N, C-alpha and C positions, 0 to 999 in steps of 0.2 A: 620171489618178488613180483609185487602186483603194481601195476603203471598205475601212476598217480598224475595229477596236474602239473605239479613242479616239474614232473620227467620233461614233459612236451618244453618249458620254457630252457631246459639244459640242452635239449636238441638244438632248438631255435637258435640258441645262443653259441654253439658250439659251429654252426653253418653259418650266422653270420662274422663270428670272427674269425672263421677260416685255419684256426688251428686249436689245440686242446691248451695251449699255456694263454692263449689269449684269452679264451672264453674261461679259465679258471680265475683269471684276474678279474674279469667282470664280476663272476659268480661268486668272490670270495672267497675261493676254495683254493686249496693247494692242486698242484698240477695232476700228482698222483691219484689225489681223491676223485676229480674230476673225469679222468681218465678210466677208473674204475667205476664210476659210476655209469658213462657211457656205453660200457661195456655188459654192464648189467641192464641198462635200457635194452639193448642190441638183443641180448638173449633172449628176452621177454618178446620182443617184437620179430623174432625168429631169426634172425640173420643179421650181417653188417650193414649199416645203413651210410658208412661213409668209408671212401679210400682213402687212406693213411697214405703219407707220401713225406719225404724230405721238407717240402715248401708248405706244408701241413694237410687238412683234410677237407676232401670236396663228398659232397653226397652222391650216392650211387644212383641206379635207378628207382629202388627200391625205397631208399633215402627222400630221393625228390618228393615222392607220393606221400610218405609218411609227413616230411615237412609242410607239406601242402594242407594235409590234413589238421595237422597241429595248430598251425597258423590259423585256419579257421575257426578251429575250437577257441584259440587263445582270444582271437577278436569276438568272439559270440560270449565268451562269460567275461571281459571286459565290458563289453555290452551292457551285460546283464548288471553286473556290480554298480556300474554307473547309473544304470535305470532303479535299480533297487535303491540304492541311497538318494537319488534324487524326489524318488516317491517318499521316503520316508522322511526326509526334510520339509517336503512338501505337507506330507500331514502333520508335521511338527508344527509349521506355520499358521496350518489351518486351525489348531487350537490356539483361541483367544487367549494373551498374557493373563495372569492373576494379579490384579492392581491392587497392593495394599498400602496403607497408610497409619499415621498414626502423629502424636505430637511429640514434640523432644521431649528425651529421656528414656531410660532403658527398656520401656514398655514395648515400643515399636520395635526395639532390637531383637526381645523375645519374641514377638510375632513372626519376624521377617526367618528367625531361626528354625522356628515350627514349620513354618511353611516350606522352607529347604528340603526338612526330613520329610514331611506328608507328601511333596509331590516333586521331588528331585530334578524330574524330565522336564517340568512346564515352565515355562518363561515367567518369572517374576518382576513387577513395576513397582518403584517404591515412590510414595508420596509423602515425605515425614515434612508436617508444617507447624506454624507456632499456634495459628489459631484453629482452635478446636472448634469453631463456629463453619469455618471456611470447611474444616475436613467432613463436618457431618452434613453439609450441602454437598459436599462431591458425592458422599456416599448416596443420598436421596435422590441427587440426576444421574445416578448410575455411571458416574466418573471414575469411582472408586469401589471396589468390591467388598473387602474386607479391612479393618482398622481397629486399633485399640487405643484408647483414650480414656481420660478421667472426667466425672462429672462431680459438679459439688450438690450438696443437699440444698433444696429449693429452687435450683437453678434447672432445672430438664433440660437437654438439646433437644431440638425438633428437627428428630431424624421423621421421615417419610414413610408412610405406608410400607413400602417393599423392602425396608430395612429393618432386621431383627437384633433384639440386643440381648448381652447374656452378662450379667455382675459376675465379675471373677472375685473379687472381695474387696473390703473397704481399709482403705490406706490413711493411716493418721500422718498428721504434719507435726514434726518434731522444731524445735525452738535453736537457732544457732546463736551460739553465746561468746564473749570473750572469755578467755580461760581464765582471766582476772578477775570476771564479773559474780558480784557476790552471789547469783543465784547458781551460779556454775558449781558450785561447792553441794546442789541439791541433786539426788537422783532423777526427780521427776519437778518439774515446775508449774505451778497454778497460772493460769490465764492471764486472770488479775493481778498477779506481780509484776507483769510486764507493762501496766498501766502507763508509768512514765517515760516507757523507752517510745524512742524511732524506730521506724519502720523499715526495711530495705524490702521491696517487692518487683515481682516481674509487673507489666506494663499492665494496664486496664484491658479486656476485653470481653466479647459475647459470652466467656465460661462465667462471668460474674464473680471471678476471684476477689476484687478487692471489696465490692458490696458484701460477701460473704464472708469476709475478716470483719468488716464494719458490723454487722449484724451479730456475730459470735464474740466481738472484743464487749458490744454494746450488751452483749446477756451477761457476760461478766463483770460488767459495771463501770465501764471505760469506752472510749472513743477514740481509735487506732492513729495514731499522729506518721501518715506515710510520706517520710522525708525526701526516702531515695525510690527510683525508678530504674530498676535494669535486670534484662534477660539474662545478663553472666553472671553466674554465680559466684565464679573468680572475682568478680568486682564486688559482690555483695559479702563476701568473706573478709577482702580487705577492711571493709567499713566497718563490720562486726568485730574483727581482732583490733582495730583501733578504738573501741568502744562508742564509734558515731551510730551502731543501729543494731539493732536485732533482727531477724530474719527467719520465717518460714520455710522448711527445709522437708521434702518428700526422704523418709530415711533409705531409699534404695539408692540415694544420689550419691556420685564419688564428691565428697566436700574436701577441697583440700585445709587440713586438718591444722594446719602451723598455726598456733595463738588462737583456736576457738574449741569449743563442745559442743557438742549436741547430744540434746537432752529431750525427752517426751513431755507433754505435757499431761496432765492431771485431767483426769476422766476423758482424754480425745475428743476436744470441744471443736476440733478442726481436722478434718478430714474430707476425702472424696471416695466415691467408688471409681472401681478401675472395671471398665468395660471393654467386651469384645464385641465389635457391632460389624454387619455383615449384609449384603444385597442379596435376597433370597433367590431374584430373579439369575444371581451370575454363581452365587455360591452354595452348593448343595448343603444340605442340613449336617451330614455326618462329617463333612472336611470342618464345618463351623466348629462341630464339638470337639473333633480331635485337635482341631489348633487349641481352643479354651483349653482342654486339658493339657497340653503341651505348655502351655504359657503360663499356667498356674503352676504347674511342677516346676518349672525354669524358675520362676519368680521366687516359690519357697526355696530353692537353691540360693538365689540371691540373698534372701535374708539372713539364711546362715552362714555368709560370706560379710555380713555387718553385724560385729558384737554387740553396738548400743540397739539396733533393731532387734537381733536376738534376743536379748535381756528383756525386752517389753513385750514381745510375741511370747515367750515362755514364762512373763510375771501376767498372765492372764489376757494378755493381747491377741492370742489367736482366736479365742471366744469372738472376741470382737470383730475381728478382720474375716473371720468365716461364719460370723454369725447366721441366723437365719435371716435377720433383716435385710441380707444383702439380696 
């Protein structure tokens, strides 16, 4: 038998307990196993270390010397372990947390999952916002390191010089209709066919979502009537199901489908670019590239989970989404 560090703790436990029985209880071993282990340790060290009696065990002269050395070694080892752990914790705290952000929706969740996989040891803080303008400002001011969000054509977001961007894909808007709406029988809906409808939309903000809807609908020959404003898709779904509105919906959204159907728009008149943006001073390009690849792969997995979106994707939508214009 080779003497190991754990054997020193056995010796110290036996000495402190004063009996094999009590030491076995502390070590969570049987009394015979503890007694046998103690004998093997004594044999390895050249002879008995304890005097056995009916009252228990006491260290002999050699045992006293061995126990003094053992205590020094155990204390030294405990100090080494405590110092090493403290130093490792200090090193972890010295690395600044990675600050990730995004606007509400599945895209920011995909980014967070990608970053967890790419750098599991690094602390990650999340800043998910409704206002994409506020998010972009945080990136430009180095208050956010990396973020995912959407940008509408003709409404570029003012990222600073220290912020790099990469387009992941172009994402279409589908229209949510009541299941008994006449247009619900069609596989695709022309935007001009919605001319007489009232719309439920999220609140207007710096992203230009309302202005973009107006410009897109005007190009189709009508001005949209935005009668309802709500950020809550479940509220919009109730309005749509009751035939009081139609609503543009991102096809990756989890829509409560009772009483409603989701249909793509002909020729994809209404869409956005999905972007990954990062501060070049705090995020290395290899991390940004790896995150972009993982987010895109996860997004494509999400497409396969949405039957309506998958059908659009397989019917020529993939070329639009991943085409050269992105």
